[in-house]
N, C-alpha and C positions, 0 to 999 in steps of 0.2 A: 380512788383509782390510783394505781402506782404510776410514778412519773414515766417509767419506760413504756407503759401502755398508752399514755397520753400522746406520745409522738406518732402513734399509728393512725391517728385521726386523718382521714383523707377527703371527706366530702360533707356537704350540708344538704338538707332537703328543704327546698323552698315550697312551703305549703300553699302560698298564694291566698286567694280570697275565699275559696271554698273547696272542700274535698268531695262534695256531692257530685256524682257523675252527671246528673241531670242539668246542673248549672254550668258545667264546663264548656258546653257548646256556646251558650249565651256570652260567657265571659270571653271566650276566644273570639267570637264575632265582634264584640264591642271593642276590644283592644286592638284587633286587627284593623278595624275601621278607623279608630283613632290614630293608629300608627301611620296608616297610608295617608290620611288627611294631613297629619303633621309633616310627613316627608314631602308630600306634594306642595303644601303651602309654603314651607320654608325654602324649598328649592326654587319656587317661583319668585320669592322675595330676592334671593341671591342672584338669580338670572336677571331680574328686572333692574337691580342696582348695577350689576356688572355690565349690561349691554346698553344702558341708557346714560348718555353723557350728562344729562340734566341732573342725575342723582349722584354724580361723583363729588359729593360734599361730605364733610365730617359726620353729619348726622346719619346719613345713609351708609357711610363706611362702617360706623358702629352697628347700625341695624343689620347689615349683611353679616357681620361677625356674630351678632346675637342669634341670627337665624341658623348659622352654621353650628353654633354651640347647642341650640335647642334641638336641632336635627341629630347631633351626636349624642345628646343626653338620652333621648328616647331610644336610639339605636343601641345604647349600652345596656338597656334593661328589658324593653318590650320583646324583642325577638327571642331572647332566652326563655321568657315566660310563655310565649306562643308555642315554641318548640316543645316545652315541657308539657303543655296541655295536649298538644297534638300527639305526642309519643307516649303520654302517660308516664314520663320519666322526669321527675322534678329535681333530680339530683344535680348538684353543681360541685365541682371539685374545690378543694381548699384553695388552690392557686387561682381557679376561676372566680371564686368568691372574692378573694383579695383584689383581683384585677377589676372586677365589676365595681366593687366598693371604691377603689382608687379613682377610676375614670368618672364615676358618678359624682364623687366629691369634687373632682377637677371642674366638671361642667357646671355644677351648682355654684362654685366659687366664681367661675367666669361670668355666669349670668349676673351675679351680684356686682362684680366690678364693672362690667360693661354697662349696666343700668346706671351706675354711678357716673361713669364717663359721659354717658348720654345726657344725664342731668346737668353736668358741668358744661357740656356743649350748648344746651338750651339756655343756661344761665348767661354764658358769654354772648350768645346770639341776641338775647332780649335786653340784657342789662348793659352790654357794651357793644352795640351793633357796629360802631365805627371802627372798632379794633378787632372785630371778629376774625377777619382773614389773617391778620398778623398773629393773633393769639392761637387760634385753632389751625396751626400749620400742619401739613402732612406729616412732618417729623414728630410733632407732639402727639398726633392721633396714633401713629404707629408705635410710639413709645408707650402710650397708655395701654394699648392692646398687648404689647409685649410684656409690660409689667403685670398686667392682669394674668397672663399665662404663667409667668414665672411664679407669682405668689400662689396661684391656684395649684400648680404642680408641686410646689414645695409643701404646702399645707396638706395636700392629699398624701404625699409621700410620708410625711411625719405621722399622720394617722395610721397609715398602712404599716409602717415599721413598728409602731406601738402595738398593733394587733399581733404581729408575728411573734412577739415575746410571750404571748398568752398560751395557756393550755386549755383544752376543752374536754370536759367530762360530765356535762349536764345534758347530754343528748345532742342531737345534730339537726333537729327540726327547727327551722326559722319560720315564725308566724308572719310571713311577709312574702311579697312577690319578687323582692330584690334582696341582695345581701346588704341590708341596712346596718349601719355601724352600731347603732344602739341595740338592735336585736342580736347581733353577733356577740357583743360584749356580755349580754345576759346569759349566754351559753357557756361563758368561760368560768373555770373553777380557780383561776388565778386572781390576784388582787388587781382590780380594774380601776382603783381610785385615781391613779395617774392618768389613765385614759380619759376618765370623765372630767378631771381637772383641765386637761388639755382641750377637750371639747368645749368647755365653758369659756376658757380663755380665748380660743380661736373665734368662737361665736361672738364674744364681746368685742374683740379687736377688729375682726374682719366682717362682722355682721352689723353690729350697732354703729360703728364708725362710718361705714359707707352710707347706711340709712340716715345718719345724722347729716352727712354731707348732702344727700338728696333733699332732705327736709329744709336745710339751710338754703340750698339753691332755689327751691321753689318758693320759699318765703321771700327771697329777693326778687324772684320773677313776678310773683303776685303783686309785690309792692311797686315794681316798675310798671306793670300793666295798669294798675289803678291810676297811675299818673298820666296815662295816655288820654288826651281830651276827647277824641272821637270814639263812638261806640264801635264803628267798623274797625278802627285800629286796635281796640281792645280785643275784639273777636278774632282778628287775624293773628295777633300775638299769642292769644291763648290756644288757637287751633294748632299752632306749630308745636306745642308741647302736650296737647291733650292725649294723643295716642301713647306717648311715653309715660305720662302720668297714670293712664289706665293699666298699662303693663306693669308698672312698678307696684300699683295697688294690688293687682292680681298676684304678683310674685310674693310679696311680703305677707299678704293675708293668708294665702295657702301655706306659706312657710310657718306662720303663726299657728295655723290649724294643725300642722304636723307636730309642732312642739306641745300644744295643749293636749292633743290626742294621746301622746306618748307619756307625758308627765303628769297629767291630771286625771284622765279617764282610766289609764292602765289597761285599755282594751286593744288587743293585737289587731282585731278586725277593723276597728275604727282607725287605728294608726295606719293600716295598709290602705284604707280608702282615702285618708287624708294625704298620704304619700302619693297615691295615684293622681289626685288632683294637682299636687305640687309638681310631680315628675313627668306626668303624661298630659294632663288636661291643659296646663299652662303653656307648654311649648306648642300645643295644637291651636290654642286660641290666639296667641301672639300675632301670627300672620293675619288673622281675620280682623283683629283690632286695628292694625296698621292699614289694611286694605280698605276697611269701611270708613275710617276717620281721616285718611290722608289722601288728598287729591293727587299729589305727585306720584304716589305709589300706584294708585288706580290708573292714572294716565300712562305710566311706564308699563304696567301690565298689559294694557290694551295695545300699546305700540309693539310690545314683545309678541303678543298673540297675532297681531296683524303681520309682523315680520315673518313669523313661522308659517302662517297661512299662505302668504305670497310666495314664500320659497318652495312650498309644496305644489 
């Protein structure tokens, strides 16, 4: 295709999970239900933390930020897919695709950094309890969240700018329900080597390094817990980080599933399903994990519900 014709490219088509009309209703109902549960669950977490003074601590400050990020991440992708199914128009403009890719990358990065900050918070709380208040000051907590936002925004901007230099002449159909960076690069007729090198460098620095920090924190946490003489003390110490450890395991295991499905199986359908688990199911399950395993959150939710009921 001539270069002058490449610049006329205006939109992509998000094929989603299935083009069979009989399956569209089931897919719409499933993702609408998951989206509503995600929105409701994460809003409840944010309200519980915001209105309960008992939860105004670093751990729940990070948790409320995580809930906001999870809510924003699903709102970046799922509504567009639902509208596409409902209207039978799965087209997304080139600018809209870039915007969706940008914000999705931002929120994935924020999830990664916030989980790392929460692991550091649990490390200080269990390994250095006497210094916890002085180390995890409000200033440090706000700084960690601010740095997470800055790094995520810059990384997403870098990826997006690298995509704008590409030309597309291999069709416009994306075998996915979102504008996935890897799927978009596959449609380009330009040299994408630099893009993939950048992806691997960023994944190595901003993916593996935070995970290493989380693993180191928990190695120190488990070592400290084993030194606690009483069984009750060990259980209490472990229960304070059990929810976070479950969320971390879910986040990185589904992320690994996305990587394996795209690089090993080379199946677009499997990649889309793995991405749905990563981008939709994980934000939906996080509030349930914290509500079921955390007595403070359950207590705050009951107090919030009681307050709402009494006001009515």
